C-alpha positions as CSV (number, residue, x, y, z in Angstrom):
1,M,-11.9,-26.4,-11.2
2,A,-15.3,-27.4,-13.2
3,T,-16.5,-30.7,-13.2
4,I,-18.2,-31.7,-15.9
5,N,-21.6,-34.3,-15.3
6,P,-23.9,-35.5,-18.4
7,Y,-27.5,-33.9,-17.8
8,L,-30.4,-36.2,-19.6
9,I,-33.8,-34.4,-21.0
10,F,-37.0,-36.5,-21.2
11,N,-40.6,-36.2,-22.8
12,G,-42.1,-37.1,-19.1
13,N,-40.7,-40.1,-18.1
14,C,-37.6,-38.5,-15.9
15,E,-39.0,-40.1,-13.1
16,E,-39.4,-43.3,-14.6
17,A,-35.7,-43.3,-15.7
18,F,-34.2,-42.2,-12.8
19,L,-35.9,-44.5,-10.8
20,F,-34.6,-47.3,-13.0
21,Y,-31.2,-46.0,-13.0
22,Q,-31.3,-45.8,-9.3
23,S,-32.2,-49.6,-9.5
24,V,-28.9,-50.0,-11.4
25,F,-26.5,-47.7,-9.3
26,G,-27.5,-47.5,-6.0
27,G,-28.1,-44.6,-4.1
28,E,-30.1,-41.8,-2.8
29,F,-31.6,-39.0,-5.0
30,P,-29.7,-35.7,-3.4
31,Y,-32.2,-33.5,-4.9
32,V,-35.9,-33.7,-6.7
33,G,-37.6,-30.7,-7.7
34,K,-40.8,-30.4,-9.8
35,F,-42.1,-27.9,-12.0
36,K,-44.6,-26.7,-9.4
37,D,-41.9,-25.9,-7.2
38,M,-40.3,-23.0,-9.2
39,L,-41.3,-19.6,-7.2
40,A,-43.8,-17.6,-9.5
41,G,-42.9,-14.4,-10.9
42,E,-42.9,-12.4,-14.0
43,N,-40.5,-14.9,-15.9
44,T,-42.3,-17.9,-14.8
45,P,-44.5,-19.2,-17.3
46,A,-48.0,-21.0,-16.2
47,L,-48.2,-24.4,-16.4
48,S,-50.5,-27.4,-16.7
49,E,-50.9,-29.6,-13.8
50,E,-49.5,-32.2,-16.1
51,D,-46.6,-30.3,-16.1
52,A,-46.4,-28.9,-12.8
53,N,-46.2,-32.6,-11.6
54,K,-43.0,-33.1,-14.2
55,I,-39.1,-33.3,-12.6
56,M,-37.7,-30.0,-13.2
57,H,-34.1,-30.9,-12.4
58,I,-33.2,-34.5,-10.5
59,T,-29.6,-35.7,-9.1
60,L,-28.5,-39.5,-8.4
61,P,-24.6,-39.4,-7.0
62,I,-23.0,-42.4,-9.3
63,G,-18.8,-43.4,-8.1
64,N,-16.5,-41.5,-7.3
65,G,-17.8,-37.6,-7.9
66,S,-19.9,-38.5,-11.1
67,I,-23.1,-37.2,-10.8
68,L,-26.4,-38.1,-13.6
69,M,-28.6,-35.4,-13.6
70,G,-32.1,-34.6,-15.6
71,S,-35.1,-33.1,-16.0
72,D,-38.8,-33.2,-18.0
73,S,-39.5,-31.1,-20.8
74,N,-42.5,-29.4,-20.7
75,S,-45.1,-27.8,-23.0
76,T,-43.4,-24.3,-22.9
77,S,-40.3,-25.6,-24.2
78,G,-41.1,-28.4,-26.7
79,A,-41.1,-31.9,-27.1
80,V,-37.7,-33.3,-26.9
81,V,-35.8,-34.3,-29.7
82,F,-33.9,-37.6,-29.1
83,G,-29.8,-36.9,-29.7
84,G,-30.3,-33.6,-28.4
85,N,-31.6,-34.5,-24.6
86,V,-28.2,-34.7,-23.7
87,S,-26.6,-31.8,-21.8
88,L,-23.3,-31.5,-20.6
89,S,-23.1,-29.5,-17.3
90,I,-20.0,-27.6,-16.0
91,N,-20.1,-26.6,-11.5
92,A,-17.5,-24.1,-11.4
93,G,-16.1,-23.4,-8.4
94,S,-16.6,-19.1,-8.6
95,K,-18.9,-17.0,-10.5
96,D,-16.1,-15.6,-12.7
97,E,-15.1,-18.9,-13.6
98,A,-18.9,-19.4,-14.6
99,D,-18.8,-16.5,-16.9
100,Q,-15.5,-17.3,-18.3
101,L,-16.4,-20.9,-18.8
102,F,-20.0,-19.6,-20.3
103,N,-18.4,-16.8,-22.5
104,G,-15.5,-18.7,-23.9
105,L,-17.4,-22.0,-24.7
106,S,-20.8,-19.9,-26.4
107,S,-18.8,-17.8,-28.1
108,G,-20.2,-18.4,-31.7
109,G,-23.0,-20.3,-30.5
110,N,-26.5,-19.9,-29.2
111,P,-26.6,-18.2,-25.6
112,F,-30.2,-18.8,-24.9
113,M,-30.2,-18.5,-21.1
114,P,-27.4,-16.0,-20.1
115,M,-26.1,-16.0,-17.3
116,T,-28.1,-15.0,-13.7
117,D,-29.1,-15.4,-10.4
118,T,-31.3,-18.2,-10.1
119,F,-34.2,-18.9,-7.5
120,W,-32.4,-22.6,-5.9
121,G,-29.0,-20.3,-5.1
122,A,-27.1,-20.9,-8.1
123,Y,-25.7,-18.5,-11.0
124,F,-27.0,-20.6,-13.6
125,G,-26.9,-20.2,-18.0
126,M,-27.5,-22.6,-20.8
127,F,-26.5,-22.2,-24.7
128,V,-25.4,-23.9,-27.6
129,D,-21.9,-24.2,-28.7
130,K,-21.5,-23.3,-32.4
131,F,-20.9,-27.2,-33.2
132,G,-24.3,-28.0,-30.8
133,I,-23.2,-28.6,-28.5
134,H,-25.7,-28.1,-25.6
135,W,-24.2,-26.9,-22.3
136,M,-25.0,-25.9,-18.4
137,V,-23.2,-23.5,-16.6
138,N,-23.9,-24.2,-12.8
139,F,-22.0,-21.7,-9.5
140,D,-23.8,-23.2,-6.2
141,K,-23.3,-20.1,-4.4
142,N,-24.7,-21.7,-1.5
143,E,-21.6,-24.2,-1.6
144,N,-19.2,-21.7,-0.5
């Protein structure tokens, strides 16, 4: 069964925000990745040193099974417009479930990043649904 977690996008102060959230909620960051950690490839844009040191993905477990997730925007993605800086991240239990959720929820919307295998070992995609809600669908292949 899928789980849903909030995903927050920042304009360069994600690390500061998550250190603050950690000071309130406690806990440890199981993963902190910066844009410079991405594998270079055809579809990897060249990043400035400033962008390379921004947070690409961070997670902070909170309570019983909830995970607060976040990242920074960068010069290739553009500045975040607050109000549109929150996505719902669905963690699917299988690749088939990920496809079903992605295809169903993105119907009539804007599937701007189709489901694909990623360098971090997940099957992942992003879209804005027909109601303007931002979604991320993820299946962690390495956990199964």
